[in-house]
N, CA, C and O atoms as a Tripos MOL2 file, in Angstrom:
@<TRIPOS>MOLECULE
protein
  284   283    71     0     0
PROTEIN
NO_CHARGES

@<TRIPOS>ATOM
      1 N         -23.8150  -60.1190    7.1650 N.3       1 MET1
      2 CA        -25.4320  -58.4470    7.0510 C.3       1 MET1
      3 C         -26.7160  -59.6330    5.9820 C.2       1 MET1
      4 O         -26.3810  -59.9150    4.8320 O.2       1 MET1
      5 N         -27.7720  -60.0620    6.4230 N.am      2 ILE2
      6 CA        -28.6370  -60.2460    5.0050 C.3       2 ILE2
      7 C         -28.8720  -59.5790    3.9850 C.2       2 ILE2
      8 O         -29.6300  -58.6710    4.3270 O.2       2 ILE2
      9 N         -28.4460  -59.4610    1.9630 N.am      3 SER3
     10 CA        -28.6000  -58.8710    1.7150 C.3       3 SER3
     11 C         -30.3450  -59.0180    1.6530 C.2       3 SER3
     12 O         -30.9540  -59.9030    2.2540 O.2       3 SER3
     13 N         -30.8920  -58.1330    0.9370 N.am      4 ARG4
     14 CA        -32.8370  -58.2710    0.6130 C.3       4 ARG4
     15 C         -32.6360  -58.4100   -1.0780 C.2       4 ARG4
     16 O         -31.5730  -58.2830   -1.6840 O.2       4 ARG4
     17 N         -33.6030  -58.6260   -1.4920 N.am      5 LYS5
     18 CA        -34.1650  -59.1060   -3.2170 C.3       5 LYS5
     19 C         -34.6420  -58.8660   -3.6830 C.2       5 LYS5
     20 O         -35.8190  -59.2150   -3.7730 O.2       5 LYS5
     21 N         -33.9180  -57.8820   -4.4960 N.am      6 VAL6
     22 CA        -34.7410  -56.6360   -5.7420 C.3       6 VAL6
     23 C         -34.9580  -57.0230   -6.8590 C.2       6 VAL6
     24 O         -34.6170  -58.1260   -7.2870 O.2       6 VAL6
     25 N         -35.8060  -55.8070   -7.7350 N.am      7 LYS7
     26 CA        -36.5670  -56.5770   -9.3500 C.3       7 LYS7
     27 C         -34.8720  -54.7590   -9.4080 C.2       7 LYS7
     28 O         -34.8720  -53.6980   -8.7830 O.2       7 LYS7
     29 N         -33.9640  -55.2490  -10.3050 N.am      8 ILE8
     30 CA        -33.6730  -54.0750  -11.1270 C.3       8 ILE8
     31 C         -34.0330  -53.5670  -13.0290 C.2       8 ILE8
     32 O         -34.1390  -54.4040  -13.9260 O.2       8 ILE8
     33 N         -34.1370  -52.3070  -13.2010 N.am      9 PHE9
     34 CA        -35.0830  -52.4810  -14.1810 C.3       9 PHE9
     35 C         -33.9010  -50.7900  -14.9180 C.2       9 PHE9
     36 O         -33.1260  -50.0110  -14.3620 O.2       9 PHE9
     37 N         -34.5850  -51.0090  -16.8840 N.am     10 GLU10
     38 CA        -34.0340  -50.0970  -17.7650 C.3      10 GLU10
     39 C         -34.7450  -49.9940  -18.4260 C.2      10 GLU10
     40 O         -35.6910  -50.7210  -18.7280 O.2      10 GLU10
     41 N         -34.1740  -48.3700  -19.0370 N.am     11 TRP11
     42 CA        -35.8740  -47.3180  -20.3990 C.3      11 TRP11
     43 C         -35.4310  -48.4690  -21.3470 C.2      11 TRP11
     44 O         -34.2290  -48.7350  -21.3840 O.2      11 TRP11
     45 N         -36.4190  -49.2670  -22.2170 N.am     12 LYS12
     46 CA        -36.6670  -49.6590  -22.9930 C.3      12 LYS12
     47 C         -37.3220  -48.7430  -23.7310 C.2      12 LYS12
     48 O         -38.3370  -48.2780  -23.2110 O.2      12 LYS12
     49 N         -36.8790  -48.1740  -25.3040 N.am     13 ARG13
     50 CA        -37.6210  -47.2560  -25.9160 C.3      13 ARG13
     51 C         -38.7470  -48.4170  -27.3470 C.2      13 ARG13
     52 O         -38.6610  -49.4280  -28.0430 O.2      13 ARG13
     53 N         -40.2110  -46.6390  -26.7970 N.am     14 VAL14
     54 CA        -41.3910  -48.2090  -27.6150 C.3      14 VAL14
     55 C         -41.6880  -48.9620  -28.1740 C.2      14 VAL14
     56 O         -42.6260  -49.5600  -27.6470 O.2      14 VAL14
     57 N         -41.2470  -49.5390  -29.5290 N.am     15 GLU15
     58 CA        -41.2670  -49.4680  -30.6590 C.3      15 GLU15
     59 C         -42.0750  -48.5660  -31.1480 C.2      15 GLU15
     60 O         -43.0860  -48.1670  -30.5690 O.2      15 GLU15
     61 N         -41.6080  -48.1180  -32.4500 N.am     16 GLY16
     62 CA        -43.1650  -47.5290  -33.5170 C.3      16 GLY16
     63 C         -43.0710  -45.5830  -32.5110 C.2      16 GLY16
     64 O         -43.1370  -44.6620  -33.3250 O.2      16 GLY16
     65 N         -42.9810  -45.2610  -31.4710 N.am     17 GLU17
     66 CA        -42.8960  -44.1240  -30.9570 C.3      17 GLU17
     67 C         -41.8550  -43.4180  -29.7690 C.2      17 GLU17
     68 O         -41.5310  -43.9370  -28.7010 O.2      17 GLU17
     69 N         -41.5320  -42.3780  -30.1790 N.am     18 ALA18
     70 CA        -40.4360  -41.5930  -29.4950 C.3      18 ALA18
     71 C         -40.5900  -41.3830  -28.1500 C.2      18 ALA18
     72 O         -40.4180  -40.2170  -27.7940 O.2      18 ALA18
     73 N         -40.9560  -42.4430  -27.0280 N.am     19 HIS19
     74 CA        -40.9120  -42.1300  -25.5670 C.3      19 HIS19
     75 C         -40.1330  -44.1690  -25.1430 C.2      19 HIS19
     76 O         -39.7150  -45.0400  -25.9060 O.2      19 HIS19
     77 N         -40.2340  -44.1410  -24.1550 N.am     20 TYR20
     78 CA        -39.4070  -44.6890  -23.7100 C.3      20 TYR20
     79 C         -40.3270  -45.4330  -22.6260 C.2      20 TYR20
     80 O         -41.3810  -44.8980  -22.2830 O.2      20 TYR20
     81 N         -39.9360  -46.6530  -22.0930 N.am     21 GLU21
     82 CA        -40.6020  -47.4290  -20.4520 C.3      21 GLU21
     83 C         -39.7510  -48.1920  -19.6210 C.2      21 GLU21
     84 O         -38.9520  -49.0250  -20.0490 O.2      21 GLU21
     85 N         -39.9320  -47.8940  -18.3720 N.am     22 LYS22
     86 CA        -38.8980  -48.9370  -17.7080 C.3      22 LYS22
     87 C         -39.6210  -50.0080  -17.7840 C.2      22 LYS22
     88 O         -40.7810  -50.2760  -17.4700 O.2      22 LYS22
     89 N         -38.6380  -50.6640  -18.3160 N.am     23 VAL23
     90 CA        -39.1170  -52.5890  -17.5440 C.3      23 VAL23
     91 C         -38.0140  -53.7070  -17.0900 C.2      23 VAL23
     92 O         -36.8720  -53.7490  -17.5490 O.2      23 VAL23
     93 N         -38.5310  -54.5900  -16.1290 N.am     24 LYS24
     94 CA        -37.5280  -54.9520  -15.7430 C.3      24 LYS24
     95 C         -36.2380  -55.9200  -16.8100 C.2      24 LYS24
     96 O         -36.3880  -56.6430  -17.7950 O.2      24 LYS24
     97 N         -35.5090  -55.6650  -16.3500 N.am     25 SER25
     98 CA        -34.2640  -56.0250  -16.9940 C.3      25 SER25
     99 C         -33.3260  -57.6640  -15.6970 C.2      25 SER25
    100 O         -32.4100  -58.4770  -15.8200 O.2      25 SER25
    101 N         -34.3480  -57.2780  -14.6410 N.am     26 GLY26
    102 CA        -33.3230  -58.7450  -13.9320 C.3      26 GLY26
    103 C         -33.8850  -58.7240  -12.3300 C.2      26 GLY26
    104 O         -34.7690  -58.0270  -11.8330 O.2      26 GLY26
    105 N         -32.6760  -60.1790  -11.4770 N.am     27 VAL27
    106 CA        -33.0940  -59.5630   -9.5780 C.3      27 VAL27
    107 C         -31.4020  -60.5200   -9.5580 C.2      27 VAL27
    108 O         -30.6880  -61.3000  -10.1880 O.2      27 VAL27
    109 N         -31.5370  -59.6820   -8.2640 N.am     28 GLY28
    110 CA        -30.4670  -59.7540   -7.4350 C.3      28 GLY28
    111 C         -30.1950  -59.1670   -6.4390 C.2      28 GLY28
    112 O         -30.6850  -58.0410   -6.3500 O.2      28 GLY28
    113 N         -29.4950  -59.5600   -5.5200 N.am     29 LEU29
    114 CA        -29.5230  -59.3040   -4.0560 C.3      29 LEU29
    115 C         -28.2940  -57.7670   -3.5960 C.2      29 LEU29
    116 O         -27.0830  -57.8510   -3.3900 O.2      29 LEU29
    117 N         -29.1790  -56.4910   -3.5600 N.am     30 PHE30
    118 CA        -29.3930  -55.4450   -2.2720 C.3      30 PHE30
    119 C         -28.1300  -55.3070   -1.8090 C.2      30 PHE30
    120 O         -28.4460  -55.0470   -0.6480 O.2      30 PHE30
    121 N         -26.4200  -55.2620   -1.7970 N.am     31 HIS31
    122 CA        -25.6740  -55.0320   -0.7570 C.3      31 HIS31
    123 C         -25.7120  -53.5980   -0.4170 C.2      31 HIS31
    124 O         -26.6600  -53.5210    0.3640 O.2      31 HIS31
    125 N         -25.2600  -52.5330   -0.5500 N.am     32 GLN32
    126 CA        -25.5550  -51.7120    0.3510 C.3      32 GLN32
    127 C         -25.7460  -50.2020   -0.9360 C.2      32 GLN32
    128 O         -26.0260  -50.2680   -2.1330 O.2      32 GLN32
    129 N         -25.5470  -49.3400   -0.3310 N.am     33 TRP33
    130 CA        -26.2840  -48.0270   -1.1170 C.3      33 TRP33
    131 C         -24.4720  -47.5800   -2.1340 C.2      33 TRP33
    132 O         -23.4980  -47.7170   -1.3940 O.2      33 TRP33
    133 N         -24.1950  -47.2110   -3.3140 N.am     34 GLY34
    134 CA        -22.7460  -46.7180   -3.4500 C.3      34 GLY34
    135 C         -23.1840  -44.9560   -4.3820 C.2      34 GLY34
    136 O         -24.0760  -44.2700   -3.8810 O.2      34 GLY34
    137 N         -22.7830  -44.6780   -5.0910 N.am     35 MET35
    138 CA        -22.1850  -43.0400   -5.4400 C.3      35 MET35
    139 C         -21.9740  -43.1430   -6.7890 C.2      35 MET35
    140 O         -21.0760  -43.9780   -6.9020 O.2      35 MET35
    141 N         -22.3330  -42.7220   -7.9870 N.am     36 ASP36
    142 CA        -21.5340  -42.4160   -9.2640 C.3      36 ASP36
    143 C         -21.1630  -41.2470   -9.6100 C.2      36 ASP36
    144 O         -20.9440  -40.5600   -8.6120 O.2      36 ASP36
    145 N         -21.0270  -40.8170  -10.3790 N.am     37 TYR37
    146 CA        -21.5000  -39.3840  -11.1820 C.3      37 TYR37
    147 C         -20.9520  -39.1600  -12.5080 C.2      37 TYR37
    148 O         -20.0130  -39.8750  -12.8570 O.2      37 TYR37
    149 N         -21.4600  -38.1510  -13.4070 N.am     38 GLU38
    150 CA        -21.8970  -38.1600  -14.7750 C.3      38 GLU38
    151 C         -20.4870  -36.6780  -14.9690 C.2      38 GLU38
    152 O         -20.6770  -35.6610  -14.3010 O.2      38 GLU38
    153 N         -19.9010  -36.7120  -15.3940 N.am     39 GLU39
    154 CA        -19.3670  -35.5420  -16.1260 C.3      39 GLU39
    155 C         -20.2140  -34.4900  -17.0060 C.2      39 GLU39
    156 O         -20.9660  -34.8810  -17.9000 O.2      39 GLU39
    157 N         -20.0380  -33.1120  -16.6870 N.am     40 PHE40
    158 CA        -20.4970  -32.1580  -17.2270 C.3      40 PHE40
    159 C         -20.0490  -30.8030  -18.0230 C.2      40 PHE40
    160 O         -18.9200  -30.7580  -17.5330 O.2      40 PHE40
    161 N         -20.0790  -29.9880  -18.6400 N.am     41 GLU41
    162 CA        -18.4520  -28.7830  -19.1800 C.3      41 GLU41
    163 C         -18.4810  -28.0160  -17.3650 C.2      41 GLU41
    164 O         -17.5520  -27.4940  -16.7480 O.2      41 GLU41
    165 N         -19.6120  -28.1900  -17.0360 N.am     42 SER42
    166 CA        -19.1520  -27.6180  -15.2740 C.3      42 SER42
    167 C         -18.8650  -27.8960  -13.8710 C.2      42 SER42
    168 O         -18.7510  -27.4060  -12.7480 O.2      42 SER42
    169 N         -18.7910  -29.3640  -14.8380 N.am     43 GLY43
    170 CA        -18.3390  -30.4900  -13.6360 C.3      43 GLY43
    171 C         -19.0210  -31.7660  -13.3660 C.2      43 GLY43
    172 O         -20.0200  -32.2530  -13.8950 O.2      43 GLY43
    173 N         -17.7600  -32.4820  -11.8090 N.am     44 PRO44
    174 CA        -19.5750  -34.0080  -11.9000 C.3      44 PRO44
    175 C         -21.1380  -33.5190  -11.6970 C.2      44 PRO44
    176 O         -21.6680  -32.4450  -11.9810 O.2      44 PRO44
    177 N         -21.4870  -34.2980  -11.3070 N.am     45 GLY45
    178 CA        -22.6160  -34.4050  -10.5690 C.3      45 GLY45
    179 C         -23.1150  -35.7540  -10.2650 C.2      45 GLY45
    180 O         -23.6100  -36.6930  -10.8890 O.2      45 GLY45
    181 N         -22.8180  -35.4990   -9.1680 N.am     46 ASN46
    182 CA        -22.7660  -37.2650   -7.5650 C.3      46 ASN46
    183 C         -24.4460  -37.5840   -8.2130 C.2      46 ASN46
    184 O         -25.1140  -36.7180   -8.7770 O.2      46 ASN46
    185 N         -24.6870  -38.3390   -8.0870 N.am     47 TYR47
    186 CA        -25.5320  -39.3030   -7.8690 C.3      47 TYR47
    187 C         -26.0220  -40.8970   -7.2500 C.2      47 TYR47
    188 O         -25.2660  -41.8670   -7.2920 O.2      47 TYR47
    189 N         -26.8170  -40.9240   -6.9280 N.am     48 SER48
    190 CA        -27.0710  -42.2460   -5.6330 C.3      48 SER48
    191 C         -27.3500  -43.5380   -6.2160 C.2      48 SER48
    192 O         -28.3380  -43.8430   -6.8840 O.2      48 SER48
    193 N         -26.5450  -44.1340   -5.9470 N.am     49 THR49
    194 CA        -26.6060  -46.1960   -6.2750 C.3      49 THR49
    195 C         -26.6020  -47.0170   -6.0130 C.2      49 THR49
    196 O         -25.7140  -47.1960   -5.1800 O.2      49 THR49
    197 N         -27.3870  -48.2260   -6.3190 N.am     50 ALA50
    198 CA        -27.0810  -49.4800   -5.4540 C.3      50 ALA50
    199 C         -26.6360  -50.5800   -5.9840 C.2      50 ALA50
    200 O         -26.8220  -51.1490   -7.0600 O.2      50 ALA50
    201 N         -25.8020  -50.8580   -4.7300 N.am     51 ILE51
    202 CA        -24.6960  -51.8350   -5.2890 C.3      51 ILE51
    203 C         -25.5070  -52.9370   -5.6440 C.2      51 ILE51
    204 O         -26.4640  -53.0890   -4.8850 O.2      51 ILE51
    205 N         -25.3550  -54.2390   -7.1210 N.am     52 VAL52
    206 CA        -26.1030  -55.0560   -6.6780 C.3      52 VAL52
    207 C         -25.7710  -56.2580   -7.1470 C.2      52 VAL52
    208 O         -25.1330  -56.1260   -8.1920 O.2      52 VAL52
    209 N         -25.9490  -57.5860   -6.7820 N.am     53 GLU53
    210 CA        -24.6470  -58.9610   -6.9380 C.3      53 GLU53
    211 C         -26.2900  -59.5580   -7.6170 C.2      53 GLU53
    212 O         -27.4370  -59.6340   -7.1760 O.2      53 GLU53
    213 N         -25.4990  -59.9400   -9.0920 N.am     54 MET54
    214 CA        -26.6650  -60.1470  -10.0930 C.3      54 MET54
    215 C         -27.3480  -61.9370  -10.0270 C.2      54 MET54
    216 O         -26.9710  -62.0780   -8.8640 O.2      54 MET54
    217 N         -27.7530  -62.7770  -10.2240 N.am     55 GLU55
    218 CA        -28.0600  -63.7370  -10.2880 C.3      55 GLU55
    219 C         -27.0310  -64.8070  -11.1110 C.2      55 GLU55
    220 O         -27.2520  -66.0100  -11.2450 O.2      55 GLU55
    221 N         -25.5380  -63.8760  -11.7670 N.am     56 ASP56
    222 CA        -25.3640  -64.9100  -12.1680 C.3      56 ASP56
    223 C         -23.8700  -64.6850  -11.4740 C.2      56 ASP56
    224 O         -22.9390  -65.4250  -11.7930 O.2      56 ASP56
    225 N         -23.7050  -63.6510  -10.5350 N.am     57 GLY57
    226 CA        -22.6100  -63.2600  -10.0630 C.3      57 GLY57
    227 C         -22.1460  -62.3980  -10.4450 C.2      57 GLY57
    228 O         -21.1070  -62.0900   -9.8610 O.2      57 GLY57
    229 N         -22.5630  -61.5450  -11.5430 N.am     58 THR58
    230 CA        -21.8100  -59.6920  -11.5940 C.3      58 THR58
    231 C         -22.8560  -59.1400  -11.3710 C.2      58 THR58
    232 O         -24.0440  -59.3540  -11.6110 O.2      58 THR58
    233 N         -21.7900  -57.7810  -10.4690 N.am     59 VAL59
    234 CA        -21.8090  -56.7430   -9.4380 C.3      59 VAL59
    235 C         -22.7170  -55.8910  -10.2480 C.2      59 VAL59
    236 O         -22.7380  -56.2450  -11.4260 O.2      59 VAL59
    237 N         -23.6650  -54.6180   -9.8980 N.am     60 GLN60
    238 CA        -23.7080  -53.2850  -11.3910 C.3      60 GLN60
    239 C         -24.2990  -52.5870  -10.0760 C.2      60 GLN60
    240 O         -25.0740  -52.8170   -9.1480 O.2      60 GLN60
    241 N         -23.4900  -51.6360  -10.5510 N.am     61 ASN61
    242 CA        -24.0600  -49.6900   -9.7880 C.3      61 ASN61
    243 C         -25.5230  -49.9410  -10.0470 C.2      61 ASN61
    244 O         -25.7730  -51.1290  -10.2530 O.2      61 ASN61
    245 N         -26.4100  -49.2340  -10.0820 N.am     62 VAL62
    246 CA        -27.4860  -49.1060  -10.7160 C.3      62 VAL62
    247 C         -28.0570  -48.0280   -9.8560 C.2      62 VAL62
    248 O         -27.9560  -48.0040   -8.6300 O.2      62 VAL62
    249 N         -28.8910  -46.8060  -10.8650 N.am     63 HIS63
    250 CA        -29.7380  -46.1260   -9.6990 C.3      63 HIS63
    251 C         -30.4990  -45.9590   -8.8510 C.2      63 HIS63
    252 O         -31.1180  -46.9520   -8.4720 O.2      63 HIS63
    253 N         -30.6080  -45.4320   -8.5920 N.am     64 CYS64
    254 CA        -31.3090  -46.0310   -7.4790 C.3      64 CYS64
    255 C         -32.6650  -46.3080   -8.2100 C.2      64 CYS64
    256 O         -33.3860  -47.3020   -8.1240 O.2      64 CYS64
    257 N         -32.7890  -45.4350   -8.7790 N.am     65 SER65
    258 CA        -34.4740  -45.1240   -8.8060 C.3      65 SER65
    259 C         -34.5250  -46.3370  -10.0100 C.2      65 SER65
    260 O         -35.4320  -46.1750  -10.8260 O.2      65 SER65
    261 N         -34.1260  -46.8860  -10.1020 N.am     66 MET66
    262 CA        -33.7120  -47.7700  -11.2610 C.3      66 MET66
    263 C         -33.8150  -49.3720  -10.5240 C.2      66 MET66
    264 O         -33.3810  -50.3270  -11.1680 O.2      66 MET66
    265 N         -34.4710  -49.6050   -9.0160 N.am     67 VAL67
    266 CA        -34.4810  -50.3230   -8.4820 C.3      67 VAL67
    267 C         -35.4940  -50.7760   -7.5820 C.2      67 VAL67
    268 O         -36.0120  -49.7440   -7.1550 O.2      67 VAL67
    269 N         -36.2510  -52.1110   -6.8820 N.am     68 GLN68
    270 CA        -37.5350  -52.7340   -6.5260 C.3      68 GLN68
    271 C         -37.0260  -53.9790   -5.9700 C.2      68 GLN68
    272 O         -36.4660  -54.9490   -6.4810 O.2      68 GLN68
    273 N         -37.5150  -53.5640   -4.3020 N.am     69 PHE69
    274 CA        -36.8430  -54.4220   -3.3580 C.3      69 PHE69
    275 C         -38.4010  -55.0210   -2.8230 C.2      69 PHE69
    276 O         -39.2500  -54.4980   -2.1010 O.2      69 PHE69
    277 N         -38.3630  -56.1370   -3.4090 N.am     70 ILE70
    278 CA        -38.7530  -57.9220   -3.4430 C.3      70 ILE70
    279 C         -39.4640  -57.7100   -1.5140 C.2      70 ILE70
    280 O         -38.6720  -57.7060   -0.5720 O.2      70 ILE70
    281 N         -40.6250  -57.5970   -1.3520 N.am     71 LEU71
    282 CA        -41.6850  -57.8320    0.2930 C.3      71 LEU71
    283 C         -40.4930  -59.9460    0.3190 C.2      71 LEU71
    284 O         -40.6890  -60.7550    1.2270 O.2      71 LEU71
@<TRIPOS>BOND
     1     1     2 1
     2     2     3 1
     3     3     4 2
     4     3     5 am
     5     5     6 1
     6     6     7 1
     7     7     8 2
     8     7     9 am
     9     9    10 1
    10    10    11 1
    11    11    12 2
    12    11    13 am
    13    13    14 1
    14    14    15 1
    15    15    16 2
    16    15    17 am
    17    17    18 1
    18    18    19 1
    19    19    20 2
    20    19    21 am
    21    21    22 1
    22    22    23 1
    23    23    24 2
    24    23    25 am
    25    25    26 1
    26    26    27 1
    27    27    28 2
    28    27    29 am
    29    29    30 1
    30    30    31 1
    31    31    32 2
    32    31    33 am
    33    33    34 1
    34    34    35 1
    35    35    36 2
    36    35    37 am
    37    37    38 1
    38    38    39 1
    39    39    40 2
    40    39    41 am
    41    41    42 1
    42    42    43 1
    43    43    44 2
    44    43    45 am
    45    45    46 1
    46    46    47 1
    47    47    48 2
    48    47    49 am
    49    49    50 1
    50    50    51 1
    51    51    52 2
    52    51    53 am
    53    53    54 1
    54    54    55 1
    55    55    56 2
    56    55    57 am
    57    57    58 1
    58    58    59 1
    59    59    60 2
    60    59    61 am
    61    61    62 1
    62    62    63 1
    63    63    64 2
    64    63    65 am
    65    65    66 1
    66    66    67 1
    67    67    68 2
    68    67    69 am
    69    69    70 1
    70    70    71 1
    71    71    72 2
    72    71    73 am
    73    73    74 1
    74    74    75 1
    75    75    76 2
    76    75    77 am
    77    77    78 1
    78    78    79 1
    79    79    80 2
    80    79    81 am
    81    81    82 1
    82    82    83 1
    83    83    84 2
    84    83    85 am
    85    85    86 1
    86    86    87 1
    87    87    88 2
    88    87    89 am
    89    89    90 1
    90    90    91 1
    91    91    92 2
    92    91    93 am
    93    93    94 1
    94    94    95 1
    95    95    96 2
    96    95    97 am
    97    97    98 1
    98    98    99 1
    99    99   100 2
   100    99   101 am
   101   101   102 1
   102   102   103 1
   103   103   104 2
   104   103   105 am
   105   105   106 1
   106   106   107 1
   107   107   108 2
   108   107   109 am
   109   109   110 1
   110   110   111 1
   111   111   112 2
   112   111   113 am
   113   113   114 1
   114   114   115 1
   115   115   116 2
   116   115   117 am
   117   117   118 1
   118   118   119 1
   119   119   120 2
   120   119   121 am
   121   121   122 1
   122   122   123 1
   123   123   124 2
   124   123   125 am
   125   125   126 1
   126   126   127 1
   127   127   128 2
   128   127   129 am
   129   129   130 1
   130   130   131 1
   131   131   132 2
   132   131   133 am
   133   133   134 1
   134   134   135 1
   135   135   136 2
   136   135   137 am
   137   137   138 1
   138   138   139 1
   139   139   140 2
   140   139   141 am
   141   141   142 1
   142   142   143 1
   143   143   144 2
   144   143   145 am
   145   145   146 1
   146   146   147 1
   147   147   148 2
   148   147   149 am
   149   149   150 1
   150   150   151 1
   151   151   152 2
   152   151   153 am
   153   153   154 1
   154   154   155 1
   155   155   156 2
   156   155   157 am
   157   157   158 1
   158   158   159 1
   159   159   160 2
   160   159   161 am
   161   161   162 1
   162   162   163 1
   163   163   164 2
   164   163   165 am
   165   165   166 1
   166   166   167 1
   167   167   168 2
   168   167   169 am
   169   169   170 1
   170   170   171 1
   171   171   172 2
   172   171   173 am
   173   173   174 1
   174   174   175 1
   175   175   176 2
   176   175   177 am
   177   177   178 1
   178   178   179 1
   179   179   180 2
   180   179   181 am
   181   181   182 1
   182   182   183 1
   183   183   184 2
   184   183   185 am
   185   185   186 1
   186   186   187 1
   187   187   188 2
   188   187   189 am
   189   189   190 1
   190   190   191 1
   191   191   192 2
   192   191   193 am
   193   193   194 1
   194   194   195 1
   195   195   196 2
   196   195   197 am
   197   197   198 1
   198   198   199 1
   199   199   200 2
   200   199   201 am
   201   201   202 1
   202   202   203 1
   203   203   204 2
   204   203   205 am
   205   205   206 1
   206   206   207 1
   207   207   208 2
   208   207   209 am
   209   209   210 1
   210   210   211 1
   211   211   212 2
   212   211   213 am
   213   213   214 1
   214   214   215 1
   215   215   216 2
   216   215   217 am
   217   217   218 1
   218   218   219 1
   219   219   220 2
   220   219   221 am
   221   221   222 1
   222   222   223 1
   223   223   224 2
   224   223   225 am
   225   225   226 1
   226   226   227 1
   227   227   228 2
   228   227   229 am
   229   229   230 1
   230   230   231 1
   231   231   232 2
   232   231   233 am
   233   233   234 1
   234   234   235 1
   235   235   236 2
   236   235   237 am
   237   237   238 1
   238   238   239 1
   239   239   240 2
   240   239   241 am
   241   241   242 1
   242   242   243 1
   243   243   244 2
   244   243   245 am
   245   245   246 1
   246   246   247 1
   247   247   248 2
   248   247   249 am
   249   249   250 1
   250   250   251 1
   251   251   252 2
   252   251   253 am
   253   253   254 1
   254   254   255 1
   255   255   256 2
   256   255   257 am
   257   257   258 1
   258   258   259 1
   259   259   260 2
   260   259   261 am
   261   261   262 1
   262   262   263 1
   263   263   264 2
   264   263   265 am
   265   265   266 1
   266   266   267 1
   267   267   268 2
   268   267   269 am
   269   269   270 1
   270   270   271 1
   271   271   272 2
   272   271   273 am
   273   273   274 1
   274   274   275 1
   275   275   276 2
   276   275   277 am
   277   277   278 1
   278   278   279 1
   279   279   280 2
   280   279   281 am
   281   281   282 1
   282   282   283 1
   283   283   284 2
@<TRIPOS>SUBSTRUCTURE
     1 MET1         2 RESIDUE 1 A MET
     2 ILE2         6 RESIDUE 1 A ILE
     3 SER3        10 RESIDUE 1 A SER
     4 ARG4        14 RESIDUE 1 A ARG
     5 LYS5        18 RESIDUE 1 A LYS
     6 VAL6        22 RESIDUE 1 A VAL
     7 LYS7        26 RESIDUE 1 A LYS
     8 ILE8        30 RESIDUE 1 A ILE
     9 PHE9        34 RESIDUE 1 A PHE
    10 GLU10       38 RESIDUE 1 A GLU
    11 TRP11       42 RESIDUE 1 A TRP
    12 LYS12       46 RESIDUE 1 A LYS
    13 ARG13       50 RESIDUE 1 A ARG
    14 VAL14       54 RESIDUE 1 A VAL
    15 GLU15       58 RESIDUE 1 A GLU
    16 GLY16       62 RESIDUE 1 A GLY
    17 GLU17       66 RESIDUE 1 A GLU
    18 ALA18       70 RESIDUE 1 A ALA
    19 HIS19       74 RESIDUE 1 A HIS
    20 TYR20       78 RESIDUE 1 A TYR
    21 GLU21       82 RESIDUE 1 A GLU
    22 LYS22       86 RESIDUE 1 A LYS
    23 VAL23       90 RESIDUE 1 A VAL
    24 LYS24       94 RESIDUE 1 A LYS
    25 SER25       98 RESIDUE 1 A SER
    26 GLY26      102 RESIDUE 1 A GLY
    27 VAL27      106 RESIDUE 1 A VAL
    28 GLY28      110 RESIDUE 1 A GLY
    29 LEU29      114 RESIDUE 1 A LEU
    30 PHE30      118 RESIDUE 1 A PHE
    31 HIS31      122 RESIDUE 1 A HIS
    32 GLN32      126 RESIDUE 1 A GLN
    33 TRP33      130 RESIDUE 1 A TRP
    34 GLY34      134 RESIDUE 1 A GLY
    35 MET35      138 RESIDUE 1 A MET
    36 ASP36      142 RESIDUE 1 A ASP
    37 TYR37      146 RESIDUE 1 A TYR
    38 GLU38      150 RESIDUE 1 A GLU
    39 GLU39      154 RESIDUE 1 A GLU
    40 PHE40      158 RESIDUE 1 A PHE
    41 GLU41      162 RESIDUE 1 A GLU
    42 SER42      166 RESIDUE 1 A SER
    43 GLY43      170 RESIDUE 1 A GLY
    44 PRO44      174 RESIDUE 1 A PRO
    45 GLY45      178 RESIDUE 1 A GLY
    46 ASN46      182 RESIDUE 1 A ASN
    47 TYR47      186 RESIDUE 1 A TYR
    48 SER48      190 RESIDUE 1 A SER
    49 THR49      194 RESIDUE 1 A THR
    50 ALA50      198 RESIDUE 1 A ALA
    51 ILE51      202 RESIDUE 1 A ILE
    52 VAL52      206 RESIDUE 1 A VAL
    53 GLU53      210 RESIDUE 1 A GLU
    54 MET54      214 RESIDUE 1 A MET
    55 GLU55      218 RESIDUE 1 A GLU
    56 ASP56      222 RESIDUE 1 A ASP
    57 GLY57      226 RESIDUE 1 A GLY
    58 THR58      230 RESIDUE 1 A THR
    59 VAL59      234 RESIDUE 1 A VAL
    60 GLN60      238 RESIDUE 1 A GLN
    61 ASN61      242 RESIDUE 1 A ASN
    62 VAL62      246 RESIDUE 1 A VAL
    63 HIS63      250 RESIDUE 1 A HIS
    64 CYS64      254 RESIDUE 1 A CYS
    65 SER65      258 RESIDUE 1 A SER
    66 MET66      262 RESIDUE 1 A MET
    67 VAL67      266 RESIDUE 1 A VAL
    68 GLN68      270 RESIDUE 1 A GLN
    69 PHE69      274 RESIDUE 1 A PHE
    70 ILE70      278 RESIDUE 1 A ILE
    71 LEU71      282 RESIDUE 1 A LEU
């Protein structure tokens, strides 16, 4: 299987302002799509994720909107 290179992003608060911006936090290799969930009072809410191996060998389960494939 060939893994594709991806950029990973995170939300950072803009200093002195009341909003956040999406900034690059690293580069890794995409392995496959996954699932995660968040608990609410009414039950769990599922969402899609990307399973990404980072350059240091760690693995992250990243929300799909925070991944960009590199050509």
